[in-house]
N, CA, C and O atoms as CSV, one atom per row, in Angstrom:
chain,resi,resn,atom,element,x,y,z
A,1,MET,N,N,301.057,127.923,162.610
A,1,MET,CA,C,301.384,127.620,164.201
A,1,MET,C,C,301.097,126.498,164.281
A,1,MET,O,O,300.434,125.710,163.606
A,2,ILE,N,N,301.996,126.450,165.730
A,2,ILE,CA,C,301.797,125.143,167.282
A,2,ILE,C,C,301.106,125.482,167.970
A,2,ILE,O,O,300.693,126.574,167.580
A,3,LEU,N,N,300.574,125.142,169.037
A,3,LEU,CA,C,300.210,125.253,170.141
A,3,LEU,C,C,301.097,124.041,171.193
A,3,LEU,O,O,301.074,122.817,171.066
A,4,ARG,N,N,301.571,124.559,171.847
A,4,ARG,CA,C,302.898,123.700,172.855
A,4,ARG,C,C,302.394,123.814,174.384
A,4,ARG,O,O,302.402,124.887,174.988
A,5,ALA,N,N,302.035,122.822,174.844
A,5,ALA,CA,C,301.521,122.625,176.253
A,5,ALA,C,C,302.925,122.347,177.163
A,5,ALA,O,O,303.778,121.499,176.900
A,6,ARG,N,N,302.934,123.511,178.573
A,6,ARG,CA,C,303.941,123.653,179.287
A,6,ARG,C,C,304.119,123.161,180.532
A,6,ARG,O,O,305.105,123.137,181.268
A,7,ALA,N,N,302.541,122.608,180.705
A,7,ALA,CA,C,301.713,122.188,181.651
A,7,ALA,C,C,300.501,121.533,180.771
A,7,ALA,O,O,300.215,121.687,179.584
A,8,ASP,N,N,299.780,120.593,181.995
A,8,ASP,CA,C,298.558,120.220,181.384
A,8,ASP,C,C,297.697,120.976,181.130
A,8,ASP,O,O,297.822,121.720,182.102
A,9,THR,N,N,296.704,121.481,180.434
A,9,THR,CA,C,296.385,122.459,180.216
A,9,THR,C,C,294.864,122.554,179.069
A,9,THR,O,O,294.963,122.649,177.845
A,10,TRP,N,N,293.413,122.494,179.907
A,10,TRP,CA,C,292.668,121.984,178.840
A,10,TRP,C,C,291.980,123.571,177.474
A,10,TRP,O,O,291.458,124.668,177.678
A,11,VAL,N,N,292.380,122.822,176.223
A,11,VAL,CA,C,292.317,123.796,175.155
A,11,VAL,C,C,291.078,123.458,174.376
A,11,VAL,O,O,290.649,122.306,174.299
A,12,ARG,N,N,290.503,124.522,173.787
A,12,ARG,CA,C,289.516,124.245,172.704
A,12,ARG,C,C,289.663,125.161,171.673
A,12,ARG,O,O,289.311,126.321,171.886
A,13,VAL,N,N,290.166,124.818,170.488
A,13,VAL,CA,C,289.841,125.080,169.154
A,13,VAL,C,C,289.000,124.734,168.230
A,13,VAL,O,O,288.619,123.621,167.870
A,14,GLN,N,N,288.522,126.670,167.574
A,14,GLN,CA,C,287.191,126.599,166.766
A,14,GLN,C,C,287.055,127.542,165.870
A,14,GLN,O,O,287.317,128.723,166.098
A,15,ALA,N,N,286.648,127.112,164.812
A,15,ALA,CA,C,286.105,128.481,163.654
A,15,ALA,C,C,285.489,129.506,164.769
A,15,ALA,O,O,285.147,129.278,165.929
A,16,ASP,N,N,285.470,130.628,164.063
A,16,ASP,CA,C,284.994,131.556,164.638
A,16,ASP,C,C,283.888,131.929,163.036
A,16,ASP,O,O,284.103,132.987,162.445
A,17,GLU,N,N,282.951,131.106,162.587
A,17,GLU,CA,C,282.250,131.564,162.013
A,17,GLU,C,C,281.151,130.732,162.146
A,17,GLU,O,O,281.080,129.938,163.084
A,18,ASP,N,N,280.051,130.858,161.072
A,18,ASP,CA,C,278.946,130.077,161.384
A,18,ASP,C,C,278.875,128.599,161.498
A,18,ASP,O,O,278.125,128.272,162.417
A,19,ASP,N,N,279.293,127.813,161.004
A,19,ASP,CA,C,279.419,126.346,161.610
A,19,ASP,C,C,280.360,126.053,162.726
A,19,ASP,O,O,280.297,124.922,163.209
A,20,GLY,N,N,281.231,126.907,163.215
A,20,GLY,CA,C,282.141,127.069,164.501
A,20,GLY,C,C,282.692,125.433,164.475
A,20,GLY,O,O,282.652,124.714,165.474
A,21,GLN,N,N,283.145,125.050,163.312
A,21,GLN,CA,C,283.468,123.157,163.523
A,21,GLN,C,C,284.800,123.786,164.790
A,21,GLN,O,O,285.409,124.821,165.063
A,22,VAL,N,N,284.670,122.183,165.300
A,22,VAL,CA,C,285.966,121.897,166.314
A,22,VAL,C,C,287.177,121.370,165.728
A,22,VAL,O,O,287.263,120.523,164.840
A,23,TYR,N,N,288.187,122.032,166.392
A,23,TYR,CA,C,289.527,121.429,165.888
A,23,TYR,C,C,289.778,120.762,166.689
A,23,TYR,O,O,289.672,119.559,166.448
A,24,LEU,N,N,290.207,121.163,167.954
A,24,LEU,CA,C,290.915,120.737,169.358
A,24,LEU,C,C,289.822,120.877,170.455
A,24,LEU,O,O,289.138,121.870,170.706
A,25,GLY,N,N,289.813,119.556,171.102
A,25,GLY,CA,C,288.540,120.332,172.551
A,25,GLY,C,C,289.195,119.100,173.546
A,25,GLY,O,O,288.679,117.989,173.671
A,26,ARG,N,N,290.398,119.532,174.196
A,26,ARG,CA,C,290.889,118.089,175.227
A,26,ARG,C,C,291.770,118.810,176.019
A,26,ARG,O,O,291.995,119.970,175.676
A,27,ILE,N,N,292.325,118.359,177.027
A,27,ILE,CA,C,293.476,118.461,177.726
A,27,ILE,C,C,294.760,118.027,176.936
A,27,ILE,O,O,294.915,116.917,176.428
A,28,LEU,N,N,295.771,119.196,176.904
A,28,LEU,CA,C,297.020,118.996,176.283
A,28,LEU,C,C,298.167,118.510,177.765
A,28,LEU,O,O,298.218,118.873,178.940
A,29,HIS,N,N,298.655,117.906,177.244
A,29,HIS,CA,C,299.801,117.556,178.836
A,29,HIS,C,C,300.992,118.420,178.377
A,29,HIS,O,O,301.073,118.976,177.281
A,30,ALA,N,N,301.722,118.449,179.169
A,30,ALA,CA,C,302.829,118.879,179.000
A,30,ALA,C,C,303.928,118.125,178.211
A,30,ALA,O,O,304.302,116.959,178.338
A,31,GLY,N,N,304.334,119.057,177.393
A,31,GLY,CA,C,304.996,118.282,175.669
A,31,GLY,C,C,304.092,118.259,174.894
A,31,GLY,O,O,304.443,118.954,173.940
A,32,ASP,N,N,303.024,117.829,174.714
A,32,ASP,CA,C,302.192,117.898,173.767
A,32,ASP,C,C,301.949,119.322,172.516
A,32,ASP,O,O,301.668,120.513,172.650
A,33,GLU,N,N,302.180,118.591,171.542
A,33,GLU,CA,C,302.121,119.696,170.502
A,33,GLU,C,C,300.657,119.591,169.817
A,33,GLU,O,O,300.090,118.532,170.086
A,34,PHE,N,N,299.937,120.472,168.992
A,34,PHE,CA,C,299.013,120.924,167.998
A,34,PHE,C,C,298.998,121.407,166.646
A,34,PHE,O,O,298.133,122.283,166.647
A,35,ARG,N,N,299.279,121.353,165.981
A,35,ARG,CA,C,299.568,122.009,164.562
A,35,ARG,C,C,297.900,122.542,163.971
A,35,ARG,O,O,297.106,121.865,163.318
A,36,LEU,N,N,297.704,124.247,164.559
A,36,LEU,CA,C,296.488,124.610,164.046
A,36,LEU,C,C,296.623,124.543,162.233
A,36,LEU,O,O,297.673,124.510,161.591
A,37,PRO,N,N,295.132,124.536,161.665
A,37,PRO,CA,C,295.043,124.388,160.739
A,37,PRO,C,C,295.095,125.329,159.951
A,37,PRO,O,O,294.258,126.066,160.472
A,38,ASP,N,N,295.532,125.982,158.884
A,38,ASP,CA,C,295.957,127.395,157.976
A,38,ASP,C,C,294.231,127.541,157.563
A,38,ASP,O,O,293.530,127.132,156.638
A,39,ARG,N,N,293.954,128.558,159.101
A,39,ARG,CA,C,293.603,129.993,159.017
A,39,ARG,C,C,293.201,130.716,159.803
A,39,ARG,O,O,293.055,130.441,160.994
A,40,ASP,N,N,292.973,131.676,159.322
A,40,ASP,CA,C,292.807,132.755,160.415
A,40,ASP,C,C,291.837,132.983,160.970
A,40,ASP,O,O,291.999,134.078,161.509
A,41,ASP,N,N,290.531,132.467,161.260
A,41,ASP,CA,C,289.358,132.620,161.484
A,41,ASP,C,C,289.196,131.890,163.512
A,41,ASP,O,O,288.334,132.064,164.374
A,42,LEU,N,N,289.953,131.432,163.499
A,42,LEU,CA,C,290.650,130.254,164.841
A,42,LEU,C,C,289.927,130.988,165.703
A,42,LEU,O,O,289.612,132.144,165.423
A,43,LEU,N,N,289.625,130.479,166.706
A,43,LEU,CA,C,289.197,131.022,168.404
A,43,LEU,C,C,289.594,129.982,169.480
A,43,LEU,O,O,289.073,128.870,169.573
A,44,LEU,N,N,290.407,130.382,170.150
A,44,LEU,CA,C,291.095,129.760,171.582
A,44,LEU,C,C,290.823,130.059,172.367
A,44,LEU,O,O,291.239,131.182,172.650
A,45,MET,N,N,289.719,129.215,173.622
A,45,MET,CA,C,289.566,128.819,175.016
A,45,MET,C,C,290.514,128.139,175.771
A,45,MET,O,O,290.946,127.054,175.379
A,46,THR,N,N,290.848,128.593,176.697
A,46,THR,CA,C,291.857,127.225,177.632
A,46,THR,C,C,291.129,128.132,178.861
A,46,THR,O,O,290.543,129.162,179.193
A,47,GLY,N,N,291.872,126.405,179.351
A,47,GLY,CA,C,291.552,126.704,181.365
A,47,GLY,C,C,293.097,127.152,181.665
A,47,GLY,O,O,293.212,127.031,182.884
A,48,ASN,N,N,294.033,127.500,181.256
A,48,ASN,CA,C,295.162,127.578,181.811
A,48,ASN,C,C,295.852,128.229,180.452
A,48,ASN,O,O,296.242,127.591,179.474
A,49,ALA,N,N,295.892,129.449,180.615
A,49,ALA,CA,C,296.616,129.747,179.876
A,49,ALA,C,C,297.981,130.261,179.808
A,49,ALA,O,O,298.576,130.559,178.772
A,50,GLY,N,N,298.500,130.353,181.206
A,50,GLY,CA,C,300.405,130.178,181.380
A,50,GLY,C,C,300.880,128.937,181.128
A,50,GLY,O,O,302.061,128.765,181.432
A,51,GLY,N,N,300.163,127.820,180.554
A,51,GLY,CA,C,300.543,126.536,180.518
A,51,GLY,C,C,300.706,126.374,178.920
A,51,GLY,O,O,301.070,125.278,178.495
A,52,LEU,N,N,300.579,126.892,178.480
A,52,LEU,CA,C,300.805,127.066,176.638
A,52,LEU,C,C,301.872,128.290,175.878
A,52,LEU,O,O,301.973,129.458,176.252
A,53,GLU,N,N,302.578,127.671,174.770
A,53,GLU,CA,C,302.956,128.227,173.974
A,53,GLU,C,C,302.604,128.319,172.906
A,53,GLU,O,O,302.448,127.259,172.300
A,54,ILE,N,N,302.359,129.433,172.283
A,54,ILE,CA,C,301.922,129.564,170.622
A,54,ILE,C,C,303.179,130.103,169.974
A,54,ILE,O,O,303.976,131.020,170.169
A,55,MET,N,N,302.946,128.873,168.903
A,55,MET,CA,C,304.500,129.459,168.161
A,55,MET,C,C,304.230,129.813,166.557
A,55,MET,O,O,303.971,128.741,166.009
A,56,VAL,N,N,304.203,130.557,165.897
A,56,VAL,CA,C,304.124,131.575,164.697
A,56,VAL,C,C,305.310,131.499,163.612
A,56,VAL,O,O,306.257,132.236,163.887
A,57,ASP,N,N,305.436,130.753,162.442
A,57,ASP,CA,C,306.411,130.407,161.919
A,57,ASP,C,C,308.375,130.263,162.873
A,57,ASP,O,O,309.538,130.655,162.961
A,58,GLY,N,N,307.464,129.511,163.247
A,58,GLY,CA,C,309.424,129.072,164.555
A,58,GLY,C,C,309.179,130.342,166.012
A,58,GLY,O,O,309.934,130.377,166.983
A,59,LYS,N,N,308.064,131.199,165.838
A,59,LYS,CA,C,308.534,132.146,166.876
A,59,LYS,C,C,307.654,131.763,167.705
A,59,LYS,O,O,306.639,131.160,167.355
A,60,LYS,N,N,307.928,132.059,168.890
A,60,LYS,CA,C,307.441,132.336,170.493
A,60,LYS,C,C,306.672,133.348,170.200
A,60,LYS,O,O,307.134,134.124,169.364
A,61,VAL,N,N,305.411,133.632,170.726
A,61,VAL,CA,C,304.441,134.536,170.476
A,61,VAL,C,C,304.509,134.787,172.073
A,61,VAL,O,O,304.650,133.896,172.911
A,62,ALA,N,N,304.381,136.179,172.333
A,62,ALA,CA,C,303.915,137.052,174.078
A,62,ALA,C,C,303.609,135.503,174.633
A,62,ALA,O,O,303.786,134.407,174.101
A,63,GLY,N,N,303.193,135.805,175.641
A,63,GLY,CA,C,302.200,134.918,176.625
A,63,GLY,C,C,300.975,135.610,176.476
A,63,GLY,O,O,300.860,136.808,176.221
A,64,ILE,N,N,299.587,134.356,176.741
A,64,ILE,CA,C,298.641,135.117,176.440
A,64,ILE,C,C,297.863,135.396,177.778
A,64,ILE,O,O,296.889,136.140,177.887
A,65,GLY,N,N,298.558,134.553,178.934
A,65,GLY,CA,C,298.465,134.932,180.335
A,65,GLY,C,C,299.129,134.171,181.439
A,65,GLY,O,O,300.289,133.762,181.400
A,66,SER,N,N,298.350,134.029,182.352
A,66,SER,CA,C,299.257,133.985,183.463
A,66,SER,C,C,298.830,132.107,183.983
A,66,SER,O,O,297.934,131.469,183.429
A,67,LEU,N,N,299.876,131.446,185.328
A,67,LEU,CA,C,299.325,130.264,184.880
A,67,LEU,C,C,297.735,130.008,185.897
A,67,LEU,O,O,297.473,130.581,186.955
A,68,GLY,N,N,296.947,129.074,185.234
A,68,GLY,CA,C,295.845,129.094,185.644
A,68,GLY,C,C,294.637,130.309,184.780
A,68,GLY,O,O,293.512,130.134,184.312
A,69,MET,N,N,295.102,130.941,184.829
A,69,MET,CA,C,294.425,132.130,184.069
A,69,MET,C,C,293.353,131.230,182.691
A,69,MET,O,O,293.721,130.463,181.801
A,70,VAL,N,N,292.068,131.715,183.019
A,70,VAL,CA,C,290.950,131.890,182.275
A,70,VAL,C,C,290.775,132.139,180.619
A,70,VAL,O,O,290.438,133.304,180.407
A,71,ARG,N,N,290.856,131.688,179.929
A,71,ARG,CA,C,290.859,132.640,178.735
A,71,ARG,C,C,289.825,132.352,177.823
A,71,ARG,O,O,289.939,131.233,177.322
A,72,ARG,N,N,288.808,133.036,177.431
A,72,ARG,CA,C,287.730,132.276,176.530
A,72,ARG,C,C,287.306,133.066,175.399
A,72,ARG,O,O,286.103,133.147,175.149
A,73,ARG,N,N,288.565,133.934,174.358
A,73,ARG,CA,C,288.113,134.606,173.278
A,73,ARG,C,C,289.623,134.917,172.778
A,73,ARG,O,O,289.945,136.102,172.871
A,74,VAL,N,N,290.635,133.990,172.240
A,74,VAL,CA,C,291.740,134.675,171.978
A,74,VAL,C,C,291.901,134.122,170.309
A,74,VAL,O,O,291.823,132.938,169.982
A,75,LEU,N,N,292.153,135.328,169.320
A,75,LEU,CA,C,291.708,134.712,168.130
A,75,LEU,C,C,293.330,134.366,167.614
A,75,LEU,O,O,294.295,135.034,167.988
A,76,LEU,N,N,293.413,133.288,166.762
A,76,LEU,CA,C,294.624,132.512,166.620
A,76,LEU,C,C,294.878,133.263,165.122
A,76,LEU,O,O,294.787,132.450,164.202
A,77,ASP,N,N,295.165,134.584,164.709
A,77,ASP,CA,C,295.341,135.024,163.470
A,77,ASP,C,C,296.846,135.214,164.388
A,77,ASP,O,O,297.146,135.490,165.550
A,78,PRO,N,N,297.739,134.807,162.793
A,78,PRO,CA,C,299.296,134.916,163.078
A,78,PRO,C,C,299.667,136.721,163.493
A,78,PRO,O,O,300.372,136.997,164.463
A,79,MET,N,N,299.028,137.858,162.535
A,79,MET,CA,C,299.567,139.138,163.260
A,79,MET,C,C,298.946,139.590,164.054
A,79,MET,O,O,299.490,140.637,164.404
A,80,ARG,N,N,297.646,139.332,164.844
A,80,ARG,CA,C,296.842,139.750,166.074
A,80,ARG,C,C,298.670,138.550,167.170
A,80,ARG,O,O,299.683,139.049,167.659
A,81,LEU,N,N,298.407,137.575,167.130
A,81,LEU,CA,C,299.510,136.778,167.744
A,81,LEU,C,C,301.133,137.524,168.254
A,81,LEU,O,O,301.913,137.471,169.206
A,82,LEU,N,N,300.983,138.259,166.828
A,82,LEU,CA,C,302.927,138.604,166.921
A,82,LEU,C,C,302.987,140.091,167.510
A,82,LEU,O,O,304.082,140.384,167.991
A,83,ALA,N,N,301.986,141.095,167.555
A,83,ALA,CA,C,301.242,142.034,167.853
A,83,ALA,C,C,301.420,142.164,169.073
A,83,ALA,O,O,301.944,143.120,169.644
A,84,GLY,N,N,300.851,140.897,169.676
A,84,GLY,CA,C,300.700,140.777,171.390
A,84,GLY,C,C,299.293,141.356,171.694
A,84,GLY,O,O,299.018,141.859,172.784
A,85,THR,N,N,298.171,141.222,170.365
A,85,THR,CA,C,296.404,141.765,170.284
A,85,THR,C,C,295.928,140.860,170.076
A,85,THR,O,O,294.792,141.009,169.625
A,86,ALA,N,N,296.407,139.401,170.241
A,86,ALA,CA,C,295.382,138.169,169.840
A,86,ALA,C,C,294.380,138.147,171.145
A,86,ALA,O,O,293.600,137.207,170.996
A,87,VAL,N,N,294.161,138.759,172.210
A,87,VAL,CA,C,293.498,138.346,173.311
A,87,VAL,C,C,292.287,139.272,173.655
A,87,VAL,O,O,292.516,140.311,174.274
A,88,ASP,N,N,290.794,138.897,173.224
A,88,ASP,CA,C,289.635,139.558,172.616
A,88,ASP,C,C,288.649,138.933,174.246
A,88,ASP,O,O,287.746,138.110,174.094
A,89,GLU,N,N,288.935,139.361,175.390
A,89,GLU,CA,C,287.342,139.084,176.391
A,89,GLU,C,C,286.410,140.023,175.826
A,89,GLU,O,O,285.394,140.123,176.513
A,90,ASN,N,N,286.420,140.420,175.259
A,90,ASN,CA,C,284.668,141.710,175.074
A,90,ASN,C,C,283.770,140.019,174.290
A,90,ASN,O,O,282.596,140.057,173.924
């Protein structure tokens, strides 16, 4: 999976386990890409959901929100991303 910034976007990617290991925590600038670790327990937080594209096996998944929208809990599970059910704001 790849995160690609279409606009400047603050992102944080961390494991959804006890250790909560952080894999990314910074601003991605337009054109930046980040290849996600091969884990299905990752969470994404972002301050600009519409500024991100997420690719799974080379396929762009449905957007996770509009420009400027804050998302606090997006499950970075390939199957949920492809199904459009990855946003979990509970």
